[in-house]
C-alpha positions in Angstrom: 0.0 0.0 0.0 1.3 3.5 -0.8 0.2 6.6 1.1 0.5 10.1 -0.4 0.8 12.4 2.6 0.3 16.1 3.2 3.1 17.0 5.6 1.0 17.7 8.7 0.9 15.7 11.8 -2.7 14.4 11.6 -2.4 12.9 8.1 1.0 11.5 8.8 -0.3 9.6 11.8 -3.3 8.5 9.9 -1.2 7.1 7.2 1.0 5.2 9.6 -2.0 3.6 11.2 -3.3 2.5 7.8 0.1 1.2 6.6 1.0 -0.5 9.9 3.3 -3.4 9.2 1.5 -4.6 6.1 4.6 -5.1 4.2 6.5 -6.6 7.1 10.2 -7.3 7.0 11.5 -9.7 4.4 14.2 -11.1 6.7 11.4 -12.4 8.9 9.3 -14.1 6.2 12.0 -15.3 3.7 10.1 -13.9 0.8 11.8 -13.4 -2.6 13.0 -9.9 -3.4 10.4 -7.7 -5.1 10.2 -7.3 -8.8 12.1 -10.4 -9.6 12.4 -9.6 -13.3 13.7 -6.1 -12.5 16.4 -7.5 -10.3 17.4 -10.5 -12.6 20.5 -8.5 -13.6 21.1 -7.2 -10.1 24.8 -6.0 -9.9 24.9 -7.0 -6.2 25.1 -10.5 -4.8 21.8 -12.1 -3.7 23.1 -12.3 -0.2 25.8 -10.3 1.7 29.2 -11.5 0.4 30.8 -11.2 3.8 28.6 -13.9 5.4 25.1 -14.5 6.7 23.4 -11.8 8.7 23.1 -13.1 12.4 19.6 -13.8 13.5 18.1 -10.7 15.2 16.7 -11.8 18.5 14.6 -9.9 21.1 15.6 -6.4 21.8 18.0 -5.9 24.8 16.3 -4.9 28.0 17.9 -1.4 27.8 17.1 -0.9 24.2 15.7 2.5 23.3 14.6 3.1 19.7 16.6 5.8 18.0 13.3 7.6 17.2 12.7 8.2 20.9 15.4 10.9 21.0 15.1 12.7 17.7 14.5 16.4 17.7 11.6 18.3 16.0 13.0 19.5 12.6 11.8 20.7 9.3 13.1 20.7 5.7 13.4 23.8 3.6 13.9 23.9 -0.1 15.4 26.7 -2.2 17.3 27.6 -5.3 21.0 27.8 -5.2 22.3 30.7 -7.3 25.8 31.3 -8.5 26.4 34.8 -9.9 30.0 35.3 -11.0 31.1 32.7 -8.5 29.2 34.3 -5.6 26.6 31.9 -4.1 23.2 32.8 -2.8 19.9 31.1 -2.0 16.6 32.3 -3.4 13.0 31.2 -3.1 13.5 29.3 0.2 10.3 27.6 1.2 9.3 25.3 4.0 8.8 21.9 2.6 7.7 20.1 5.8 5.8 21.6 8.7 4.7 19.5 11.6 5.8 18.8 15.2 8.0 15.8 14.4 11.3 14.7 12.8 11.6 15.4 9.1 15.4 15.2 8.4 18.3 13.6 6.5 17.3 14.8 3.0 19.2 13.5 -0.1 18.4 14.2 -3.7 17.7 11.5 -6.2 20.4 11.3 -8.9 18.1 12.9 -11.5 17.3 15.8 -9.0 13.5 15.3 -9.3 12.9 14.6 -5.6 14.4 14.2 -2.2 14.3 11.2 0.1 14.1 11.9 3.8 13.5 10.4 7.1 10.3 11.0 9.1 9.5 9.9 12.6 5.8 9.4 13.1 6.1 8.7 16.8 8.7 8.0 19.4 9.1 4.4 18.2 9.7 4.3 14.5 10.9 6.2 11.4 10.2 5.7 7.7 11.6 6.9 4.4 9.6 9.5 2.5 9.8 10.9 -1.1 9.1 14.6 -1.9 9.1 16.0 -5.4 11.1 19.2 -5.7 10.2 20.5 -9.2 7.5 23.0 -9.8 4.4 22.7 -7.6 2.2 22.4 -10.7 4.2 19.5 -12.1 5.1 17.5 -9.0 2.6 18.5 -6.4 5.2 19.9 -4.1 4.1 19.9 -0.5 3.0 16.3 -0.8 5.2 13.5 0.4 4.9 9.8 -0.3 5.7 7.2 2.3 8.0 4.7 0.7 8.9 2.2 3.5 6.3 0.2 5.5 8.3 -2.2 7.7 8.7 -3.3 11.2 12.2 -1.6 11.3 13.1 2.0 11.4 14.9 3.4 8.4 17.3 6.3 8.3 19.6 8.2 5.9 18.3 7.1 2.5 20.6 7.6 -0.4 20.2 6.4 -4.0 22.8 3.9 -5.0 24.8 5.0 -8.1 23.8 3.1 -11.2 20.7 1.5 -9.6 17.0 2.2 -9.4 17.4 1.6 -5.7 18.4 3.3 -2.5 20.3 2.3 0.6 19.2 3.1 4.1 20.1 2.2 7.7 17.7 -0.5 8.8 17.3 -0.5 12.6 15.5 -3.5 14.1 15.5 -4.3 17.8 18.8 -2.5 18.4 20.7 -3.8 15.4 21.7 -1.4 12.6 22.6 -2.7 9.1 22.9 -1.1 5.7 20.0 -2.3 3.6 18.8 -1.9 0.0 15.3 -1.0 -1.2 14.0 -0.4 -4.7 12.8 3.1 -5.4 9.2 2.2 -4.6 10.4 1.4 -1.0 10.2 -2.4 -1.2 13.0 -4.0 0.8 15.6 -6.0 -1.2 17.8 -7.0 1.7 21.0 -6.3 3.6 24.2 -5.3 1.8 26.7 -6.4 4.5 26.4 -8.9 7.3 29.4 -7.9 9.5 29.3 -4.1 9.3 27.2 -3.2 12.3 26.0 -0.9 13.8 26.1 1.4 10.8 25.2 5.0 11.6 25.8 7.0 8.4 27.3 6.3 4.9 28.1 7.6 1.4 28.7 5.8 -1.9 32.1 6.3 -3.5 31.0 4.6 -6.7 28.6 1.9 -7.8 30.0 -0.7 -5.4 32.2 0.9 -2.8 30.6 2.7 0.3 32.1 4.5 3.2 30.3 3.7 6.5 30.3 5.4 10.0 30.4 2.5 12.4 29.3 3.2 15.9 31.6 2.2 18.7 34.2 3.4 21.1 35.8 4.9 19.2 33.5 5.3 16.2 35.3 4.4 13.0 35.0 5.1 9.3 35.1 1.9 7.3 35.2 1.2 3.5 33.1 -1.7 2.3 32.9 -3.3 -1.2 29.4 -4.6 -1.9 30.6 -7.1 -4.4 33.5 -8.7 -2.6 32.3 -8.1 1.0 35.7 -6.7 1.9 35.5 -4.2 4.8 38.4 -2.3 6.3 38.8 0.6 8.9 40.3 3.8 7.4 39.8 6.4 10.2 38.7 6.9 13.8 36.4 9.5 15.3 34.6 10.6 12.1 31.7 13.0 12.1 28.2 12.0 10.9 28.3 13.9 7.6 30.0 11.8 4.9 29.8 12.6 1.2 31.1 11.7 -2.2 33.1 14.7 -3.5 31.3 15.7 -6.8 33.1 14.6 -10.0 35.4 12.1 -8.1 35.2 8.9 -6.2 36.8 10.5 -3.2 34.9 10.7 0.1 34.9 13.6 2.5 34.3 13.4 6.2 34.8 15.4 9.4 37.6 14.1 11.6 37.2 15.1 15.2 40.8 15.5 16.4 39.6 16.9 19.8 36.6 18.6 21.2 37.9 21.9 19.8 39.6 20.8 16.5 37.5 19.4 13.7 38.8 19.0 10.1 37.1 18.3 6.8 39.2 15.6 5.2 39.4 14.0 1.7 39.7 10.2 1.7 41.0 8.1 -1.2 38.9 4.9 -0.7 41.2 2.7 -2.6 44.4 3.8 -0.9 42.8 4.6 2.5 44.8 7.8 2.7 43.4 11.2 3.8 44.3 14.8 3.1 43.0 17.7 5.1 40.8 20.2 3.3 39.8 22.9 5.9 38.8 23.4 9.5 35.0 23.3 10.0 33.1 26.1 11.5 33.4 25.8 15.3 31.3 22.8 16.6 29.7 22.2 13.2 29.9 18.9 11.3 27.0 19.0 8.8 27.9 20.2 5.3 27.2 19.6 1.6 29.2 20.0 -1.7 28.2 21.9 -4.8 29.2 20.5 -8.2 31.7 23.3 -8.5 33.6 22.3 -5.4 32.2 24.7 -2.9 31.4 23.4 0.6 28.3 24.7 2.4 27.8 24.7 6.1 25.2 26.2 8.5 25.6 27.9 11.8 22.4 29.0 13.5 20.2 30.7 10.9 23.2 31.5 8.7 24.6 29.6 5.7 28.4 29.8 4.8 30.4 28.6 1.9 34.0 27.6 1.5 36.1 27.2 -1.7 39.7 26.5 -2.5 41.8 29.6 -1.7 39.2 31.3 0.4 37.9 31.1 4.0 34.3 30.5 5.2 32.1 33.3 3.9 28.5 34.0 4.9 26.1 33.7 1.9 22.7 33.9 3.6 21.0 34.7 6.8 17.5 33.2 7.2 16.7 34.8 10.5 13.8 36.7 8.9 12.3 33.4 7.6 12.2 31.9 11.1 15.0 29.3 10.2 16.8 28.3 13.3 19.6 25.9 14.0 20.6 24.8 10.5 22.1 21.3 10.6 22.0 18.9 7.6 22.2 20.1 4.1 21.9 18.6 0.6 22.5 20.0 -2.9 21.0 18.5 -6.1 23.4 16.9 -8.5 23.1 19.8 -11.0 23.7 22.3 -8.2 20.3 24.1 -8.8 18.5 23.2 -5.6 19.3 23.0 -1.9 17.6 21.3 1.0 18.2 22.7 4.5 17.3 21.1 7.8 16.5 23.4 10.7 15.2 23.0 14.2 11.6 23.9 14.8 11.2 26.9 17.1 11.0 25.5 20.6 11.5 22.0 19.2 
């Protein structure tokens, strides 16, 4: 069942009640992957190449769903303008507006929509799809709920070269990287031994960088075809991205509480090079296709480019935008998604 949702609390809750767990989790039922003909030429193995996924038993007694502690946030969409190299944002509009968690936006590879995470209650999250072209063409302001599972899904990102996205799949305290077709139907886990996965970014059509929770947290590189996984860095931040036009990965390395660096990782060699210091205590950022880095601080948006320092390009105080965190830029650089805290949230 697919629900088309206006982004207000009442309809979101109603849709959740209707959807329930109708689709269920395929690891519980052993069903075949959806759209068997579509996936006949699937580039990934039918099962994780690094081994079978351990059976997920009952949740630990101290388990608290991640959705329990998420903040109240909204997503804003705008146009990213470059005028002679100077960046600005125009037409910023609130894309979600409810007392809940709407967060972690990422653009589809064709730029037509964003995927994002929504928490309907303090127990579970799902992946949503929101069109970002003109309102007349796409019905902007409407979001479709894609996933309908027993698990919570987070951080959806389209997989390069596939009509599929990957997402964190959290079930009873275990967090694996899973794959779903673009309609939201689960295909299955990508790795069996990488756990708990917190965040990730694809370097190319088979290699992915993963933030693995632990003490310390580590950045690990996984190959979805061979199943090879290796640690390349410690103490990364949560914002991990492919650098546009390359297969390099950028991440924030937290050297200390006061010293955070954006670094460039060569996934094949495992070597890193420092790019720039982050804004103080800020770890969320996004790249433009031209190589600028965007980062928020309070209601303000900053940009960085090679040879220049952080420069303020927008102040959204008059729009009521507070506490900018996550950012996403469309592949063509024309659109920007901004996550901000709800006032009092």
